[in-house]
N, C-alpha and C positions, 0 to 999 in steps of 0.2 A: 224473879217470876213469882215466888211464893215459898211457903214453908210446908214441910211434910207434916201431915196431921194423922196419917194412918198408913199401915201396910196391911193389905188384905190377905186372907189365907192363900189365895192363888198367887201372891207375890206382887200384885199391882200396888203402886205407891199413890196415895191420895194426897194432893197438894192443894192448899188454900191459896188462891191468887192474892197477891198483895194489893191489887187495885183493879180497876175496870178495863185496863188495857187488854185488847183482844189477843188471845193466844190460839193459834190455829192448830187443829188436830194434825199430827205428823211433825210438829216442831220438836227438834232435838233438845234434850235437857241435860245439863251438866251440874256437877256439884261445885262447891267453892274452890276446889283445886283445879277445876277445868276438865276433870275426867267425865267422859260421856256416861250418863246414868240410864238413859232410855229415851222414849218418845211419848209425846202426849197422844193418848189414844181416844180420849173423850173429854169434853168440856160440859159441865152441868152445874145447876144451881142458880143462885141469884146473879143477875147481870152485874151488879155493883162489885161483887167479889166472888167470882165463880170458883168451883172446885175443878181440879184437873186430875184425871186418871192417867198415870204414867206407867207405860209398860216398860219395865226395866230390861236391860240387855240380858240379865240373868236374874233369877229369883234370889232375893237376899236370904242368907241364913238367919235363923231366929235372933241371934245376938247382933248381927248386922242390922236387922230390921229395927230393933230397939234403939240402936245408935242413930238411925236415920230420923227418928221422931224429933220434930222441932227444927231440923236442919234446913237451911235455905237451899233451894234448887234454882238454877238460872237457865235462861235461854242460851242456846249455843249461838 
């Protein structure tokens, strides 16, 4: 689906989509190990490569948030 580019202070994860394939709001998101990370709550930005705001199941700790940067997230 795309790579993590930011974690907001409120704990939402911003993902840059890898292409123009549509991702619906409410889509479940997993990490590379298959663990459920959250759901897409908003799609915004350019149509060619939109940004996705992912509401995580729980807000990541600061160290975990830094570790998420650049990591791929996948559709469930």
